[in-house]
C-alpha positions as CSV (number, residue, x, y, z in Angstrom):
1,M,6.1,-20.4,-7.8
2,I,9.5,-22.1,-8.3
3,S,10.2,-24.4,-5.2
4,P,11.5,-23.6,-2.5
5,G,11.3,-19.7,-3.9
6,T,10.2,-17.0,-1.5
7,S,10.6,-14.0,-3.7
8,N,9.2,-12.4,-6.5
9,Q,12.0,-13.7,-8.6
10,H,10.6,-17.4,-8.1
11,I,6.9,-16.6,-9.4
12,T,6.3,-18.9,-12.5
13,A,3.0,-17.9,-13.7
14,V,0.2,-15.5,-12.6
15,G,-4.0,-15.4,-12.7
16,Y,-5.5,-11.8,-13.8
17,S,-9.1,-10.7,-14.0
18,G,-10.2,-7.5,-15.9
19,A,-12.2,-6.5,-12.8
20,T,-11.3,-7.0,-9.0
21,S,-13.3,-9.9,-8.9
22,G,-13.9,-12.5,-11.7
23,P,-12.6,-15.5,-13.3
24,L,-9.1,-15.7,-13.8
25,T,-6.7,-16.1,-16.9
26,E,-3.2,-17.7,-15.9
27,I,-0.3,-16.4,-18.0
28,T,3.1,-16.9,-17.4
29,R,5.7,-14.8,-15.9
30,D,7.5,-14.5,-19.3
31,T,4.3,-13.4,-20.8
32,A,3.5,-10.9,-18.2
33,V,7.1,-9.4,-18.6
34,R,6.0,-9.2,-22.2
35,L,2.9,-7.7,-21.9
36,I,3.7,-5.0,-19.2
37,E,6.9,-4.0,-21.6
38,G,4.5,-3.8,-24.4
39,G,2.2,-1.5,-22.6
40,T,-0.4,-3.3,-20.5
41,S,-0.6,-2.1,-16.8
42,F,-1.3,-4.8,-14.3
43,R,-2.3,-3.9,-10.7
44,S,-2.2,-6.3,-7.6
45,H,-5.8,-5.6,-5.6
46,N,-5.9,-6.5,-1.9
47,D,-9.7,-7.1,-1.1
48,R,-9.2,-6.9,2.8
49,T,-7.5,-3.4,2.4
50,G,-8.8,-2.2,-1.1
51,T,-5.2,-1.2,-1.4
52,E,-3.4,-1.7,-5.3
53,A,0.0,-1.3,-6.6
54,A,1.1,-1.4,-9.8
55,V,3.0,-4.4,-11.2
56,T,6.3,-3.6,-12.6
57,V,9.0,-5.7,-14.8
58,A,12.3,-6.2,-12.6
59,V,15.5,-7.8,-13.4
60,S,17.4,-10.2,-10.9
61,P,21.2,-10.2,-10.6
62,A,21.3,-13.5,-12.8
63,R,19.6,-11.3,-15.3
64,T,16.0,-13.0,-15.2
65,K,13.3,-10.4,-15.6
66,Y,10.7,-11.1,-13.3
67,I,7.5,-9.2,-12.0
68,R,6.7,-7.3,-8.7
69,T,4.9,-4.7,-7.3
70,V,6.4,-1.2,-5.8
71,A,4.9,0.6,-3.2
72,D,6.6,3.7,-1.3
73,G,9.5,3.8,-3.9
74,R,10.4,0.0,-3.2
75,E,9.7,-3.4,-4.1
76,S,6.8,-4.9,-1.8
77,N,5.2,-8.4,-1.2
78,N,1.9,-7.6,-2.7
79,L,1.9,-10.7,-5.3
80,L,3.5,-13.1,-3.0
81,E,0.3,-12.1,-0.6
82,L,-2.0,-12.9,-3.1
83,P,-3.8,-16.8,-2.8
84,R,-1.9,-19.6,-4.5
85,Y,-3.6,-21.6,-7.1
């Protein structure tokens, strides 16, 4: 996260795994955006509840592309609730 950011637009890097558990590979926000726009799908996974949400690309008012999750048709905080590293 870009300090003191608190929203999805401030995420600078994420870790992902090919399974719901396992070692993480870190990628930048820009790489995640490029992969999603190229057809790769990512999902957030909550171990406590077992719920998942698709990770999508959005554009901020400043025209910066960022990643987010959408639940029930609205931006959700799934990514912000994941552990920080």
